C-alpha positions as CSV (number, residue, x, y, z in Angstrom):
1,X,-47.1,-2.5,16.0
2,X,-44.7,-3.1,13.1
3,X,-43.3,-0.2,10.9
4,X,-44.3,-0.3,7.4
5,X,-42.0,0.5,4.5
6,X,-38.4,1.6,4.5
7,X,-35.5,-0.8,5.2
8,X,-35.0,-2.9,8.5
9,X,-33.4,-0.9,11.2
10,X,-34.9,2.4,10.0
11,X,-32.4,2.9,7.0
12,X,-34.5,5.0,4.6
13,X,-33.8,6.0,1.1
14,X,-32.1,9.3,2.2
15,X,-29.7,7.3,4.4
16,X,-29.0,4.8,1.6
17,X,-28.2,7.6,-0.9
18,X,-25.9,9.2,1.6
19,X,-24.2,5.8,2.1
20,X,-23.8,5.5,-1.7
21,X,-22.3,9.0,-2.1
22,X,-19.8,8.3,0.8
23,X,-18.9,5.0,-0.8
24,X,-18.3,6.7,-4.2
25,X,-16.2,9.5,-2.6
26,X,-14.2,6.9,-0.8
27,X,-13.6,4.9,-3.9
28,X,-12.5,8.0,-5.7
29,X,-10.0,8.9,-2.9
30,X,-8.7,5.3,-2.9
31,X,-8.1,5.5,-6.7
32,X,-6.2,8.8,-6.3
33,X,-4.2,7.5,-3.3
34,X,-3.3,4.4,-5.3
35,X,-2.1,6.5,-8.4
36,X,-0.1,8.8,-6.1
37,X,1.5,5.7,-4.5
38,X,2.1,4.2,-7.8
39,X,4.2,7.2,-8.8
40,X,6.4,7.3,-5.7
41,X,9.8,5.6,-5.3
42,X,11.0,3.7,-2.4
43,X,14.6,3.1,-1.5
44,X,16.3,0.7,0.8
45,X,19.9,-0.3,1.5
46,X,21.6,-3.3,2.8
47,X,25.1,-4.0,4.0
48,X,25.6,-0.7,5.4
49,X,24.8,0.9,2.1
50,X,26.7,-1.4,0.0
51,X,23.6,-2.3,-2.0
52,X,20.7,0.1,-2.7
53,X,17.5,-0.9,-4.3
54,X,14.8,1.5,-5.6
55,X,11.3,0.2,-6.2
56,X,8.0,1.8,-7.5
57,X,4.8,1.9,-5.8
58,X,3.8,-0.6,-8.3
59,X,6.2,-2.9,-6.7
60,X,8.6,-3.0,-9.6
61,X,12.5,-2.8,-9.2
62,X,13.6,0.4,-10.8
63,X,17.4,0.3,-10.0
64,X,20.0,-1.5,-8.2
65,X,23.1,0.1,-7.1
66,X,26.2,-1.5,-6.0
67,X,29.2,-0.2,-4.1
68,X,32.5,-1.5,-5.8
69,X,33.7,-3.1,-2.6
70,X,30.8,-5.5,-2.4
71,X,31.4,-7.0,-5.7
72,X,33.6,-10.0,-4.7
73,X,33.7,-12.8,-7.3
74,X,34.7,-15.3,-4.5
75,X,31.6,-14.3,-2.5
76,X,28.7,-14.0,-5.0
77,X,26.2,-15.4,-2.4
78,X,26.8,-12.5,-0.1
79,X,26.0,-10.1,-2.8
80,X,23.0,-11.9,-3.9
81,X,21.7,-12.0,-0.1
82,X,22.3,-8.3,0.2
83,X,20.1,-7.6,-3.0
84,X,17.4,-9.7,-1.9
85,X,17.4,-8.1,1.6
86,X,17.5,-4.5,0.2
87,X,14.7,-5.4,-2.2
88,X,12.5,-6.9,0.5
89,X,13.0,-3.8,2.6
90,X,12.1,-1.5,-0.3
91,X,8.9,-3.6,-0.8
92,X,8.1,-3.4,2.9
93,X,8.3,0.3,2.7
94,X,5.7,0.3,-0.2
95,X,3.4,-1.9,1.9
96,X,3.7,0.3,5.1
97,X,2.9,3.4,3.1
98,X,-0.1,1.8,1.4
99,X,-1.4,0.4,4.7
100,X,-1.0,3.9,6.2
101,X,-2.9,5.6,3.5
102,X,-5.7,3.1,3.5
103,X,-6.0,3.4,7.5
104,X,-6.1,7.2,7.2
105,X,-8.8,7.0,4.4
106,X,-11.0,4.5,6.2
107,X,-10.6,6.0,9.6
108,X,-8.9,2.8,10.9
109,X,-11.9,0.6,10.5
110,X,-11.2,-2.9,9.4
111,X,-14.0,-3.1,6.7
112,X,-16.7,-0.9,5.5
113,X,-19.8,-2.2,7.5
114,X,-19.1,-5.8,6.7
115,X,-18.5,-5.1,2.9
116,X,-15.0,-6.5,3.4
117,X,-13.1,-3.8,1.5
């Protein structure tokens, strides 16, 4: 005999309300985590510390510091490479922390029940 009413799989309105509350709570936590990450600074160095780049959690370059000995007018290409390397490493740190925060929030699940978040 078929069940009447409710949602397929026995998901009643109470369960749906709980699911919506959990989703809203998770969304608020995600927004708070994102804001906190955006306010952080991430530093990375290249060339044994000759070049240091600081980026924000918003993935914006905040500063570039150069040691005097790395500024060689005859080897601009090396300096450019070091700046790129330090910048990319700082951005990787932002991504790692963002991923770790998301994994902590979602409990490691890849998506939320097929919603694709």
